[in-house]
C-alpha positions as CSV (number, residue, x, y, z in Angstrom):
1,M,0.4,9.6,20.1
2,T,4.1,9.1,20.3
3,S,5.9,6.9,17.8
4,E,8.5,4.4,19.1
5,V,9.9,4.4,15.5
6,L,10.9,8.0,15.6
7,K,12.2,8.1,19.2
8,K,15.0,6.6,21.2
9,G,15.4,7.5,24.8
10,G,12.8,10.2,24.4
11,E,14.7,12.2,21.8
12,V,14.1,12.2,18.0
13,T,17.1,10.4,16.4
14,S,18.9,11.8,13.4
15,E,18.1,8.9,11.2
16,V,16.5,5.4,11.5
17,W,17.3,3.1,8.6
18,G,14.5,0.5,7.8
19,E,13.3,0.0,11.4
20,T,10.6,-2.7,11.5
21,R,7.6,-2.1,13.8
22,G,3.9,-3.1,14.0
23,F,0.6,-1.2,13.6
24,D,-2.6,-2.2,15.5
25,F,-5.9,-1.7,13.9
26,E,-9.1,-3.3,15.5
27,G,-7.0,-6.0,17.1
28,M,-5.1,-6.8,13.9
29,R,-1.4,-6.4,13.8
30,F,-0.1,-5.0,10.5
31,G,3.6,-5.0,9.9
32,M,5.3,-1.6,8.9
33,K,8.8,-0.3,8.2
34,A,10.1,3.2,8.6
35,W,13.1,5.0,6.9
36,R,13.8,8.3,8.6
37,A,15.2,11.3,6.6
38,S,18.8,11.8,7.1
39,A,19.8,14.8,9.5
40,S,22.3,15.9,6.8
41,S,19.6,16.0,4.1
42,A,17.6,19.0,5.5
43,R,15.6,20.6,2.7
44,E,16.3,24.2,1.6
45,G,14.1,26.6,3.5
46,G,13.7,24.1,6.3
47,A,10.2,23.0,5.2
48,P,9.9,19.3,6.0
49,A,8.9,17.2,2.9
50,A,5.6,15.3,2.9
51,P,6.3,11.7,4.0
52,I,5.5,8.7,1.8
53,V,3.4,5.7,2.7
54,L,4.4,2.6,0.5
55,V,2.1,-0.4,0.0
56,H,3.7,-3.5,-1.6
57,G,2.3,-6.0,-4.0
58,F,1.0,-9.6,-3.7
59,A,3.5,-12.1,-2.0
60,Q,5.9,-9.2,-1.1
61,Q,7.0,-7.4,2.0
62,A,8.0,-4.0,3.1
63,S,11.6,-4.8,2.0
64,T,10.5,-4.6,-1.7
65,W,10.8,-0.7,-1.1
66,D,14.3,-0.7,0.4
67,K,16.2,0.7,-2.5
68,V,13.7,3.4,-3.3
69,A,13.0,4.3,0.3
70,L,16.6,4.5,1.3
71,S,17.3,6.9,-1.6
72,L,14.3,9.1,-0.7
73,S,15.3,9.1,2.9
74,R,18.7,10.3,1.9
75,A,17.0,13.1,-0.1
76,G,15.1,14.3,3.0
77,V,11.8,12.2,2.5
78,E,10.6,10.1,5.2
79,C,9.0,6.8,4.1
80,F,6.8,4.3,5.9
81,A,5.9,0.9,4.4
82,F,2.5,-0.7,5.3
83,E,2.4,-4.5,5.1
84,L,-0.8,-6.1,4.0
85,A,-2.6,-8.9,5.9
86,G,-0.7,-12.2,6.0
87,H,2.4,-10.5,4.4
88,G,5.7,-9.6,6.0
89,K,5.4,-9.1,9.8
90,S,1.7,-8.7,9.6
91,A,-0.5,-11.3,11.5
92,R,-1.3,-14.6,9.8
93,P,-4.2,-16.8,10.6
94,T,-3.7,-20.5,11.1
95,V,-5.2,-22.8,8.4
96,G,-9.0,-23.1,8.8
97,D,-9.5,-20.0,11.1
98,V,-12.6,-18.7,9.6
99,P,-12.8,-15.7,11.9
100,G,-9.4,-14.6,10.7
101,R,-10.6,-14.3,7.1
102,E,-12.1,-10.9,7.7
103,A,-8.6,-9.4,8.3
104,F,-8.0,-10.0,4.7
105,D,-11.1,-8.2,3.4
106,L,-10.3,-5.6,0.9
107,D,-12.5,-3.0,2.7
108,F,-11.0,-3.8,6.1
109,Q,-7.4,-3.5,4.9
110,A,-8.3,-0.1,3.1
111,Q,-9.7,1.2,6.4
112,A,-6.6,0.1,8.3
113,L,-4.4,1.8,5.6
114,L,-6.4,5.0,6.1
115,A,-5.8,4.8,9.8
116,F,-2.1,4.2,9.2
117,C,-2.0,7.3,7.0
118,E,-3.5,9.3,9.8
119,A,-0.9,7.9,12.2
120,V,1.9,8.8,9.9
121,A,0.5,12.3,9.4
122,H,0.5,12.8,13.2
123,V,4.0,11.5,13.6
124,A,5.5,13.4,10.6
125,G,3.5,16.5,10.9
126,R,2.3,16.4,7.3
127,L,-0.2,14.5,5.3
128,P,1.6,11.6,3.5
129,V,1.7,10.8,-0.3
130,L,0.1,7.3,-0.5
131,V,1.7,5.0,-3.0
132,G,0.3,1.5,-3.8
133,Y,1.8,-1.1,-6.2
134,S,-0.4,-3.8,-7.8
135,M,-2.3,-5.5,-5.0
136,G,-1.2,-2.6,-2.7
137,G,-2.5,-0.2,-5.4
138,R,-5.8,-2.1,-5.2
139,V,-6.0,-1.5,-1.4
140,A,-4.9,2.1,-1.8
141,L,-7.6,2.7,-4.4
142,Q,-10.2,1.1,-2.2
143,A,-9.1,3.5,0.5
144,A,-9.5,6.4,-2.0
145,C,-13.0,5.2,-2.9
146,L,-14.0,5.0,0.9
147,V,-12.9,8.6,1.3
148,A,-14.4,9.9,-2.0
149,D,-17.7,8.4,-1.1
150,D,-17.7,10.0,2.3
151,L,-16.7,13.4,0.9
152,R,-19.6,13.3,-1.6
153,D,-21.9,12.5,1.2
154,G,-20.7,15.6,3.1
155,G,-20.5,13.4,6.3
156,Q,-17.8,12.0,8.5
157,I,-15.6,9.1,7.9
158,D,-17.1,6.5,10.2
159,R,-14.1,4.3,11.2
160,I,-12.8,2.6,14.3
161,A,-10.2,4.4,16.3
162,L,-6.9,2.8,17.1
163,R,-7.1,0.4,20.0
164,S,-3.5,1.3,21.1
165,S,-2.4,4.7,22.2
166,A,0.9,4.1,20.3
167,A,0.9,4.5,16.6
168,F,3.7,2.0,16.0
169,A,4.7,-0.7,18.4
170,P,7.6,-3.2,18.5
171,C,6.9,-6.4,16.5
172,G,7.9,-8.7,19.3
173,R,4.7,-10.5,19.7
174,S,3.3,-13.5,18.0
175,G,2.6,-13.0,14.2
176,R,-0.6,-15.1,14.4
177,L,-4.0,-13.8,14.9
178,D,-5.6,-14.7,18.2
179,V,-8.9,-15.5,16.8
180,A,-10.1,-17.1,20.0
181,G,-9.3,-14.2,22.3
182,G,-8.2,-10.6,22.6
183,G,-6.7,-10.5,19.1
184,Q,-10.0,-11.1,17.5
185,R,-11.5,-8.0,15.7
186,D,-13.9,-6.0,18.0
187,V,-15.9,-3.6,15.9
188,T,-17.6,-2.2,19.0
189,A,-14.4,-1.3,20.9
190,N,-13.2,2.3,21.0
191,A,-15.6,3.4,18.2
192,A,-15.0,6.9,17.3
193,R,-16.0,9.2,14.4
194,M,-13.0,10.6,12.6
195,S,-12.4,13.7,10.6
196,A,-13.6,13.7,7.1
197,A,-10.4,15.2,5.9
198,V,-8.5,13.1,3.4
199,P,-5.6,11.6,5.3
200,F,-3.2,11.7,2.4
201,S,-2.0,14.6,0.3
202,A,-1.5,12.7,-3.0
203,L,-2.2,9.2,-4.4
204,V,0.1,7.3,-6.7
205,L,-1.1,4.1,-8.2
206,E,1.6,1.8,-9.7
207,S,0.5,-1.0,-12.1
208,A,-2.9,-1.3,-10.2
209,G,-6.2,-2.6,-11.6
210,L,-9.2,-0.3,-11.5
211,G,-11.9,-2.9,-10.9
212,P,-14.2,-5.0,-13.0
213,A,-15.9,-3.4,-15.9
214,D,-19.3,-5.1,-15.2
215,A,-21.0,-7.9,-13.4
216,A,-19.9,-10.5,-15.9
217,S,-16.3,-9.3,-15.5
218,R,-16.5,-9.6,-11.8
219,G,-17.8,-13.1,-11.9
220,A,-14.9,-14.1,-14.2
221,L,-12.4,-12.4,-11.9
222,R,-14.0,-14.2,-8.9
223,E,-13.7,-17.7,-10.7
224,R,-10.1,-17.0,-11.6
225,N,-9.0,-15.8,-8.1
226,F,-10.7,-18.7,-6.3
227,A,-9.0,-21.1,-8.8
228,W,-5.7,-19.6,-8.0
229,A,-6.4,-19.9,-4.2
230,A,-7.1,-23.5,-4.7
231,R,-4.0,-23.9,-6.6
232,V,-1.7,-22.4,-4.1
233,R,-3.4,-24.4,-1.3
234,G,-3.0,-27.6,-3.4
235,E,0.5,-27.1,-4.8
236,G,2.2,-25.2,-1.9
237,V,4.0,-21.9,-2.1
238,S,7.2,-23.0,-4.0
239,A,5.5,-24.6,-6.9
240,F,2.9,-21.9,-7.0
241,M,5.5,-19.2,-7.2
242,D,7.5,-21.0,-9.9
243,W,4.3,-20.9,-12.0
244,W,3.4,-17.2,-10.8
245,A,6.9,-16.0,-11.9
246,G,6.4,-17.5,-15.4
247,L,3.3,-15.4,-16.1
248,P,3.6,-13.0,-19.1
249,L,3.1,-10.1,-16.7
250,F,6.5,-10.7,-15.1
251,E,8.5,-11.4,-18.3
252,S,10.5,-8.3,-18.1
253,Q,11.8,-9.4,-14.6
254,R,13.9,-12.1,-16.4
255,N,16.2,-9.3,-17.4
256,L,17.0,-8.6,-13.8
257,D,20.5,-9.9,-12.6
258,D,20.8,-13.1,-10.6
259,D,21.0,-11.4,-7.2
260,Q,17.8,-9.4,-7.8
261,R,15.9,-12.5,-9.1
262,E,17.1,-14.5,-6.1
263,R,16.0,-11.8,-3.6
264,L,12.5,-11.6,-5.4
265,R,12.1,-15.4,-5.2
266,T,13.2,-15.5,-1.5
267,G,10.6,-12.8,-0.6
268,R,7.9,-14.7,-2.5
269,L,8.7,-18.0,-0.8
270,A,8.5,-16.3,2.7
271,N,4.8,-16.3,2.5
272,D,2.4,-19.1,3.6
273,A,-0.2,-20.9,1.3
274,E,-3.3,-20.0,3.4
275,S,-2.4,-16.2,3.5
276,L,-1.8,-16.0,-0.1
277,A,-5.1,-18.0,-0.8
278,L,-7.1,-15.7,1.5
279,S,-5.6,-12.6,-0.3
280,F,-6.9,-13.9,-3.6
281,E,-10.3,-14.7,-2.1
282,Q,-10.9,-11.8,0.2
283,A,-9.0,-8.9,-1.6
284,G,-8.9,-10.0,-5.2
285,A,-10.0,-7.8,-8.1
286,H,-13.5,-9.2,-7.9
287,Q,-13.9,-7.5,-4.6
288,M,-13.3,-4.0,-6.0
289,P,-15.9,-1.4,-7.0
290,L,-16.7,-1.3,-10.6
291,R,-14.1,0.5,-12.8
292,C,-16.5,3.4,-13.5
293,E,-16.9,3.9,-9.7
294,S,-13.2,3.8,-9.1
295,I,-12.5,6.4,-11.8
296,R,-15.3,8.5,-10.4
297,A,-13.6,8.4,-6.9
298,L,-10.1,9.4,-8.5
299,C,-11.7,12.3,-10.2
300,E,-13.5,13.4,-7.1
301,L,-10.3,13.5,-5.1
302,S,-8.6,15.4,-7.9
303,R,-11.4,17.9,-8.1
304,R,-10.8,18.5,-4.3
305,G,-7.2,19.2,-4.8
306,V,-5.6,15.8,-4.1
307,S,-3.0,14.9,-6.7
308,V,-3.7,11.6,-8.4
309,S,-1.1,9.8,-10.5
310,Y,-1.1,6.5,-12.3
311,L,2.1,4.9,-13.5
312,A,2.6,1.8,-15.7
313,G,5.9,0.3,-17.0
314,G,6.3,0.9,-20.8
315,L,7.0,-2.9,-21.2
316,D,3.8,-3.9,-19.5
317,A,1.3,-4.0,-22.4
318,K,-1.7,-4.9,-20.0
319,Y,-1.4,-1.9,-17.7
320,C,-0.3,0.5,-20.4
321,K,-3.8,-0.2,-21.8
322,V,-5.2,0.6,-18.3
323,L,-3.2,3.7,-18.3
324,A,-4.4,4.9,-21.7
325,D,-8.1,4.1,-20.9
326,L,-7.7,6.0,-17.5
327,R,-6.2,9.0,-19.2
328,A,-9.1,9.2,-21.6
329,D,-11.9,8.4,-19.2
330,S,-10.7,10.8,-16.4
331,H,-10.3,13.6,-19.0
332,D,-6.8,14.1,-17.7
333,A,-7.9,14.6,-14.2
334,V,-5.4,11.7,-13.3
335,S,-1.8,12.3,-14.2
336,C,-0.9,9.2,-16.3
337,R,2.7,8.3,-17.1
338,A,4.4,5.3,-18.7
339,V,8.0,4.6,-17.5
340,P,10.2,3.5,-20.2
341,C,12.3,0.2,-19.9
342,A,10.1,-1.2,-17.0
343,G,7.6,-3.9,-16.7
344,H,4.9,-4.5,-14.1
345,N,7.2,-3.7,-11.1
346,I,8.6,-0.2,-12.0
347,H,10.1,0.4,-8.5
348,L,12.1,-2.8,-8.8
349,E,13.2,-2.6,-12.5
350,Q,13.7,1.2,-12.7
351,P,14.2,2.4,-9.0
352,E,16.0,5.6,-10.0
353,A,13.2,6.8,-12.4
354,F,10.5,5.7,-9.9
355,G,12.0,7.6,-7.0
356,A,12.4,10.7,-9.2
357,I,8.7,10.6,-10.0
358,L,7.9,10.3,-6.3
359,E,10.2,13.2,-5.4
360,E,8.3,15.3,-8.0
361,V,5.0,14.4,-6.2
362,V,6.4,15.1,-2.9
363,E,7.7,18.5,-4.0
364,S,4.3,19.4,-5.3
365,C,2.7,18.5,-1.8
366,T,5.4,20.4,0.3
367,P,4.8,24.1,1.1
368,K,7.4,26.4,-0.5
369,P,9.5,28.5,1.9
370,A,8.3,32.0,2.4
371,A,10.0,34.7,0.4
372,P,12.5,36.7,2.5
């Protein structure tokens, strides 16, 4: 499997800054972006660092990682951003396309993310560190639950192989799902049983929910998410995002400078109402496993040697509570850290601190050079 992101004219380039490509999984095109490590930033001892796979939050795109990823790439760490269904360069169904809804399913996106991690591992030569923020953390956590369930069963991960021989392809084709033809999901095509090995070396969750506490909580979350879906469809993206930005969860973002706030708003407005609505309905928190099952999965991965970290902004009271509860309930199997002077979006509000934490995780996953 040869990555077009990593090669030009058949030779590996010294650096590729933020190059956008696509990733095919079961007929669905997911957007992705790659930041190659600079040739001048070779690590001491010559051991290549573990790469990083980054998954953005709701109404965002791969570009939300630009500042952190560019800094990491200059430090010798390759970064690959995965764009969720209906976001960025990923395919978007036209309004009313019922067959397109399944591409937004939490479980489907988690399986696509696992396949993406496998492709990155093949290209980079090392298992990646998987990082998910908010909604992206929800998808990453679902991927972790799928892997942990399979490992407990002692079986193989039963997933569908890539339909393309190339891991990453140019994003030149239409960004719409062809639900009537060849772009439609085909779960029978190229079925293959893949290795049960975990396709990532570490998991970092940033401001991510852990799932409903019980059936009643699941029902309340479902009602809320469907109400939000109806609201974005009824009001349109601009009005909805004005309301969304005013939620208490994002209060700390009002301290960002004017340019940062404008870029944040521009990114949010680049989305379409139907994709956002389907994200609420098909991949909302009500679709997650119960909280106790999520924690059990994280502990299972930790027990098997996969580093698991949870980050929350010190100004984000809601997710600091999630962090404190997780620390207690996991009996410290999960590394939990509150980042000072940050709210819900740590990598936006404190990119240097966030990048330093990721470098620590990468270092722990990178083999040390042999002693002379």
